[in-house]
N, C-alpha and C positions, 0 to 999 in steps of 0.2 A: 945404956942403961934403958932408954927406950926403945930401941929397937929389939933389944932381949925380950921386953914385957909382949912388944907386940907378935912375936914370931909366937910366944908361949900362948897368947890369945888366939890366935888364928889355926894352929895347933891344935889346940882344945876343941874350936868349932868344928875342924875339920870332921875331928873322931866322934864328936855325939849332935851334927846336926842340930844343936840346940843353945847356939849362941847367939843373944840377946843383947844388942848394946843397953846402957842404962845411962844416967845423967855422966856417971865420973869418966866410965872406960871410952876410949876414942874409937869412933868407928874408921871401919878401913877406908881406904881412899878408894873412888871406882877406878881411881887412874893408876892405882899403884898395882903391879904384880901385871903377869901376862896373862890372867884367866878373867873371865868376864865377871860382871860383878853378880851376886845372886847366887851363885855357883854353889849345888850341892854335892858333886860329885867329884872322883879324883882331879878334875882340873884345877883345883886350888892353889897358888902359888904365892911363894912371898914375893917381895920386891927382888929379891935376888935373883928369883926364877926358880928355885930349889921346890921340889914337892914338898908339901907340907902333908899329906894324908891321904887315906886310900876312901873309895866309894863307902858311904855308911851301909851295912847293914843293919840297922836297925829301924823299925818302925816309922815312918816321917809320915806329917802330916802337911807338909808343905807343899802348896801347887807347883803342878810341873813347871819348869824353866821354861819362860818365853822362846827362848831360842831355839827350843827341842824342834829337829827336822823331820819329827815323824807327824805324817798329816791323820788328823783325825777321820775316824773311821766311818762318820757322816757327810764327808764333805763330798764332793763330785757327785758324777752323776746316780741318780738310782740304780743300785748294783740288779734289781729284778728287773727292770727294765732294759737294761743291757742283755740281759739273756737273751731274751725273745724277741729282741728286734730284729728282723730279717733273719731267723733263723728258718723260715718255712714250715715251721710247726704250723698245720691248718687250726688248729684248736687254737691258738695264742696270737698269730702274727695275721694281721689287717693288713698292714703294708709291707711293702717287697724290695728287695735288694737284688733280685734276679731268680729267687728260689721259689716263686710261689708254682704250683699245681693244679695244672688245670685238670677239673673232672673232682676235685675234692670237696665241693658245694660252698667253698670262701671265695668269694672275689678282693683277688688280693690287686696291688697296685698297677699292675702291668697286663691287667684282665677286664673286659667289658664288660662280661658276666660270668657266670658258672652255675650252673643249675646240677651239677654232678653227674649219677647216672642218667639224667633228664638231656645233656647234650648230646648233640648229632647235627651231622649235617642236612637235615630237614627239619630239625628243633630251631626255637625262637634264638637259643643260644647255640651257636655251633661248637664243634670239637676240638676247636681253636680258641675256644673262649672269646670267640667275637660276635655279637650280637649280628643275627638273620638281616638282610636286607633285599630288596627287589634291585635286582642287578649284580647280585654274587656268584650268579652260575648254581645256586643251590636253591632248590624248591620246597618252603616253608611248607609243611604239610597245614591242613586247613586256613591257610591264608592265600597262598600263591597255588594256580593250576601249572605253570611253567615258569622259567626262569633260563634266557638265553643270555643272560650278561648282557655285554656290548649289542647283540643282537637285537634286545627287546625293541618292540618299535615296528616291528616287522606285520603288516596289516595283511600279508597274503594269507594264501590257506597253507595251514600248519603253521604260521607265525605265532609270537609270542609279542600280547601289547607292552606299552613301557610300564603298566600297571601290574606287569606277572600275569597275566589271563590271556586264556584262551582267544586266538583270533578266530577266522572262517574255519573250523574243522569236522572231522567226522563226530557228528553226535550232537550237534549244536541245535537240530530240530529246524535246520533249514537245508533244504538240499541245492546242493553246489555241482551244476551239471557238468562244469568241466571238469571235476575230480571228483565225481559219485556218482555211482548209478542207482542209490538211495539214499537215505538216511534211516537209519533203526530208531532215531528218537523222533522223528516228524512224528506231530500228533495226530495226522490224518490214517497212519496205519494202524490197520486193525490186525495186522499179524506179522509182529516185527521179528519172529524169528525166520523170516523169509529174506530178511536185509541183512545179511552176515556182513560187520567188517565196510560199511556202506557197500556191499557188492550185492546184485541179487542173487540169491543161490536157486531161482528159477525162472521160467519162461512166462514172459507177459503176453496178455491177450486182454484187447480194450474193443471198445466200441468206436467209430469215429463221431466227432464233436460236430463233423461238417453231414450237410447232407446232400445227396446226389439222386438224377434220376436214372434212367437204368441205361443211359448210353456211358458207360464208364471206360469203353476204349478196349473192350474185351479183357479177358483174363488179367492179360499182361497190363493192361491201363488200369484195373484196379488194383494189383499189387502196387505199383507205382503211387498210387493213391495213398495205401497204408504205410509204404515207407516215407514217406513225402512225411504224413502226418508225426510217425513218431520222430524223424530227425529233427523236426521244428519242436518239437518238447523233449529233444534230448533223453529221448529214450535207450537204454542198453538192450544189445542184444548180439549175439554172435555168429548171426547170422542175416536173415533179412525179414522183415514184414512182409506178409501177405495177406490178402484177403480170402476169408471163409466163402469162397463163393465155388457154383459148378457150372457149366455148362453142359450139353449134352455127351461130351466125351472125357471131361477132365473133372477129377474133383480135388478136396484137400487129400486123400489118402492117396491119390496119385500122384502130384502135382507136388507137395510139400518137401519131398525129398526124405532121406532119415530123418524119423521121429526124435525131437530133442531129449533128451534125459530129464527128470526131474519135473517139480509140479508147475502148473498153468497158473501163474495169478493176475491180477489186476497190478494196475498202474499203484494202488492203495496198499497194496500188500494183501488183500484177500485172496483164497486161493479158491479158485475154479474147479480144479480139476488136482488130482495127485499126480497123474502121468498122462502121458499122452494115449496110452490105452483106457485110462478112468474118461479122458474129454471124449471117445468116439464109442462109448460103452453102451450108447442107450440109455444109461442110466442117469438119475437126477443129479444136477452139477451140484457142487458145492456154493456158490451163490450165482445168482445172475450177475450177465456181463453185461453193466447197466455205468459203467464208471468209462470216461474216455483219457485220451493219453493225456490231459492236463488233472487227471486224480479228480475230475467231476463227475458228480452223478448228473447224467442227459434228464433232459426235459422230453416231453412227448413232442415228435411223435415218437413211440416207442416201438419201431418196426426198422428191422435192418434186412437188406437184401440177401439171399441165399442161395434157393435151389439146391440145398443142402442137407442130406438126414441125421439124423442125429448120431449115425454111425460113422458120418465124413465120405461118406458116395453121394454122388449126384442123386437129385431125384428124376431127372430126366422127362421135367414139364414145361415149366413157365421158367425161360433164363432171356427174354427180351432179349431176342434174337442174338444169343452169344454173349449178350451184354455191351451191344454196341447200339441198339433202338432204343433212344428217349421216348418216343412219343404212345399215344392211346390205342394204338392197333394191334398191343401185344402185351403178353401179361411175363410179369416175371413174380418167382417165388419167396417170401420173406419170413423170419423169426421177430418172436417177441424179445427185445432187451429185458422185459422183467419176469421172462419167465426161467423156471430151471429145470422141469419136465422137456420131455421131447420139442415142447414149442419152441423152445429160445433159438432152434434153428427152422422148424417146421410146422408155420402155424397157418398163413394161406397164400393166397396171391392178387396181385394188383395189377393196374395199367402201369406200364412202362413209364411214363410221364408224371409220376409221384416221385417225392422227393423221400427218401429214405437212407438210412445209415448202413455204415458199413461193418463188421466184425472183422478186424485185423490181430493177426497171429504171429509170434516169433517163430520162423524155421529156421532148419540149418542150413538151405540154401536159398 
């Protein structure tokens, strides 16, 4: 009798999902039957294991069963975060999983920098999104003058220092005689256009820093004196330096060989004449020849032995006995080193025991 009543109750509860025990009705034992206690679905069975009903189709206000295997929607990691993490989207991803894009303007996890279109091998942020540094063999514009990588620290001419700055080089305002004929950035230069790539594009002419009597060893001895002065000062020349001197039979016009092409300039770059023809044209010079082989303006005496006219030919007057006599018994003609008209080479004459200078000119041979 009791079992039949229990079966009826359980069947009715399964159909209505509204079975609430009262004080007179016995409650179903949690240990009886094969279903879990409190289930409101078709899983309830009587103690003999037979199905007692089907899932309820009527609205139920009871809580979901605790044993449900469905995970709540708000459990686990945030779904929005998962969608953008490591996707490589430059607008959302600031951390990376290998998908970062160098050049998108966003610094991802595996990048040192990223300046977008500003990236470059000569920029602070290089094309591979690494930060530029001295020694990377890339010259950072505005910061480095050079970068030779492992070769930085070379102090020789044309080298790059360990601070990525140029060592001795053309244009450093210092004349490097072993490597340069001139330096266009030398502050002493008055006409830098005459020094191109640290090479003269003109011929040199200067007045000697030393003083000499008329005993010069003849014209050949005077030429050797000019050559020695130029070599000591490391002045360049495609030929030789010779003295602007004449004796009774020879003159610059006859003994200098083929005229050199180009202008004639002082060692400081100042133009004296635009060409050999201009130098011997009897016209006024572009500058007085008052600078010596050391690029210094000479002090008094402002006189140089010459016996040569402004046309480059011999005066045939006073030559200190062929420039071999340094006594006071004979005379030699001289010019003014501060003159620019014909007086630069033909001013006056004086006894050969006086000590005057020599004009020295670059020649072809």
